C-alpha positions, 0 to 999 in steps of 0.5 A: 500500500502506498503512503498517500493511499494509507494517508487518505484512508486515515483521513477518511477514517477520522472524518467517518468517525467524527461524523458518527460522533457528531451525529450522536453528541453534536459538534461541541459535545464531541471532544477531540480526545474522544475523536482520536481514541475512537478513530485510533489516531494520535493527536499529531496525525490529526493535526497533519490532516486538519488545522483545528477542530473547526478545520475538521468540522469544515472538511466534514461538512464539505464531504457531507454536502458533496455526498448528499448532492451526489445522491441528488444527482443520482436521483435526478438521473433516474429514468423516472418522472419528476413526481416519482423522483420527488416521492423517492426523495421524500420517502428517503427521509423515512427509510427504515433500518438503522442509519438509513433515513435522511432524518437520522443522518442529516447534519443540517438537522443536527448542527444548523442551530449549533454551528450558526452561532459558533463557526461562521466558516462551518455555517457558510458551508452548510448554508451553501449545501442547503442552497444547492440542495434546494436547486436540485429539488427545484430541478425535480419540480420543474421536470415534474411540471414539464412531464405532467407528474407534478402540479403547476407551481407559480414559483418552483424555486420558492416551492423547493425552499418551502418544501425543504424547510417543511422536511427539515422541520418535520425531521427536527420534530421527529427527533424531538418526539422520537417517532416518525409521525411528523415525517409521515404527515410531511409525506402525505402533505407533499404528495397531496400538494405536489403530485398530479 
């Protein structure tokens, strides 16, 4: 195994372990020592890859956003009409099985309020990711309007922003109530309001 490949594997292990810890206890709740112990990396190695805990947070969020948008691109490329793509996206918020739902793994749900007051750099990365996601949703809505599977909308861009806000809010309420009812209600509402 070449050194650069091993180096990248170590970096990815730190990022994956950190994401798991952050989803469990939040960014401020995750101590650097806990991250190093869980990932099996010495402190010096951490600073080889990341300038600080905040620097780590920025890279973690960049990776998360890229991964999420990649899944949105894959969804958009499916040979389905816009209405079915929209429903697939929404149903992913409710996926069953440990660690499968968007709601359980969403760093926006977990970190939006925490980092908005703590780290401007992390806030900007997450906000740019949300904006890009809303553009992807807008594209799905526009495609569905064009193919007749989504009802006509006066402003698809605004509809996409409101739709994402609804699902984000439903995910927060779902976590708070430890049940899927808010997400199930959002699914019913989305189907009724958007699909033709």
